[in-house]
N, C-alpha and C positions, 0 to 999 in steps of 0.2 A: 364523580370526576369533575374537577374544576374546569369549566368551559374556557377559562382564560389561558389554559395550558395546552400545548401540543407536545406530547412526549416530554413534559417537563419544561418546555420553553414558553416563556411569557409571550402571548400574542402581541402585546403592546411593544415588545422589543424587536419584533420582526420588521424587516425592511419593507417599506411601502413605496419607495422611490423606484419606479421601473427602470430608470436609467442606471441606477446603482446595481440592480440585480442583473441587468443586461451586461454590465461590465464584468461582473463575476462569472456569468455564463460564458462570456467570451474568453475569459482567462482559463476556464475549464476546458472548453472545446478546442482552443488554439494553443494549449500547452504543447511544447515540442515533443514530449514523450507520448502524450495522448495521440498526437497526429502522426507519429512515426509509424510507417508500415514496415514491419520486420521482414516481410516477404520480398521487398524490393532490393535487398542487399544480399550478397552471398554469405555463406556460413561463416567464413573466417572474419569478414568485415563485421558481421553481427556480434560475434563473440568479442571482437576488439572493442566495439562500441560499449558493450556491457562491462568490459574490463576497465573502461575509463569512467564508469558511472560512480555515483555516490548517492547516499540517501538524501533525497531532496526534501526540504521542510515544507510544511503547509504554506501556501494553499495548493501545492502540488498534490495530486490524488493518485497518480500511478508512478511506478519506479522502474528503473532499468539498471540494475547493478548486480554484481556477483560477490557473495561472501565466501571467502576461502578460510574455513575454520581450521584451527590447529588443535589445541588441547585445552582441557579444563585445568586451571591453576588457581591457587589461593592468592588473593590480594590482601595485603595488610596495610591498613591506614591507622596509624596510632595504635591504640589498643584493640581496634576492631579488625576482623577478618571476614572475608566472604569469598565464595567460589565464583569464578567467572570463566566464560568461554572466550578464548582469544581468537582473533581473526585478522585477516587483511582484506581490504576492499579491492577486488580485481587485481590489477598490477601495481597498486600503490604499495610501496615497501613498508609503510608505517603500520605497526601492529597496534590493534585496538582490542577492547574486550567488552563483552556484555555480561552483566551480573546474572547469575542463574535465576535469581529472584525475579528479574525483569522478564525473562523468557517464560517463567512459570505463572506469573500473576495474571489475573483477569482485570480487565478495565471495563468501564461503562461506556459503550458505544454512543457517541454524541447524537447520532441520528435516531436511535430507538430507545435509549436508556436501558438496553439489555446488556448483560455481561458477555464479553467476547474474549478470546485468547489469540495469541500468536499461533500460527500453524506451520506445520511441516508436511508438505505433500497433501494439503487440505485437511489434515487432522490436528486438532488442538494439542498444544504442548502441555501435558499435565503432570509429568514426572521426570525425575532426574535421569532415568535410564534412556529416555528419548533424547535428552541433551547429550548424553554420553555417546550415543550413536552418531551425533553430528560431528564428532571430532575427526579431523583429517579428511573432511569431505567439503565439496563445493556446493553452494546453493544459489539459486537465482531469486532475487527479491522482486516480486511482481507489483506489489502495492502494500500500502499501509492503511490502517483504519484509525481515525482519530477518536479519542475518548478521554475520560477523566478517571483518576484514581486518587482518592483522598484529597479532593478539591484541587488537584494539580493536573495539567494537561499531559496526556500520555498517548501512546499509539501502539498498535499491534503490528507485527510483521507477518507477511505471508510468503513463506520460503518454499522453494521447490528444488529437490535434489538434482544435480547435474552429474551425469555419468556417461560413459561410452566415449565414442570418438567425437570429433568436431561436428560432424553432420548430425549426430544424435542429440548433442547438447543444443545446437542451433534450432533443431526442430522443436525441442521442448521449450526453449525460450520463446519462440514465435507463438506457440500454442498458449502458454501461460500469460504472455503479454496481452494477447488479444482477449482472452477470457477475463483478465483483470480489468481491461478497459470497459468491457461490456458490463461487468458486475458493478463497477463504480458508477458508470453513467446510469444504470438502472436504479442504483441507490439514490442518485441525485433526483431522478424522476419521482421515486417513491417518498423521499424525505427532503423535499425542498426547504423545509423549515430549519434544517441543520445549519448551524452557524458556519460550518466549513464547506457547505454546498452553496445553496442560493440564499438561505436565510430569509425566506419569504413564505407567505401563506400559499397554499396550493391554488393554482390557476390565477395568480396575480396578473399574469399575461401568458401568452402562448410560448412558453419555454419548451413545451413538450415536443413540438415539431422538429426544431433543430437538434434536440438530443436524440430523438428517434432516428433522424436522418444520419447522425453520427454513428449510432449503433449499427444501422444497416450497412454503412460504408465499411465499418470494421469487420463485419461478417463477410464482406467481399474481399478483404485484403488478400486472402490466399489465392484468389482467382485473378489478381492483377499483377502477378509476378512476371 
């Protein structure tokens, strides 16, 4: 194994300026969704907040929005056609679509160089029948994971089915939000070299303490309502 590489990253390209890494750490820990405690608002307010959400681009690491999927339809562009799952984001009336191929394909996770997939209820999306079941249902997007596919930046989505009444949906959103925050912060701890995380060698300085403090605080969210 090439000692100059960390999971495919050239050590010489990693950040050595502690101030720059501290700035990135600050952006991660003080992101508005990362700091948001979903247990401090009532059920209706929480759903209303999620319904106003949108998929936030990197460097954001966690999300808070609701996909309201409608149906699979064929998209035709010139002589080419492809199947796509149509949706609306929360209460936004604009209809959008995701190509079936994007939901099915694997990408190389930037942190580990391992292949990962978009998930539904924690299970990787591997076939069209799984996508067919998503029609006319609502899902909460808790987080995305950055990666590469064919030398282009891409990301996976982690979706969770919303069903039942307002109280049930709010309960699920709270749980999945907090789990996503902890999962992402744990990945930042484990893979600081990732360009979308800290982009530095392990133990460049003590970034562990504030991240662990943030994880402990999130674990206490449910007791601070």
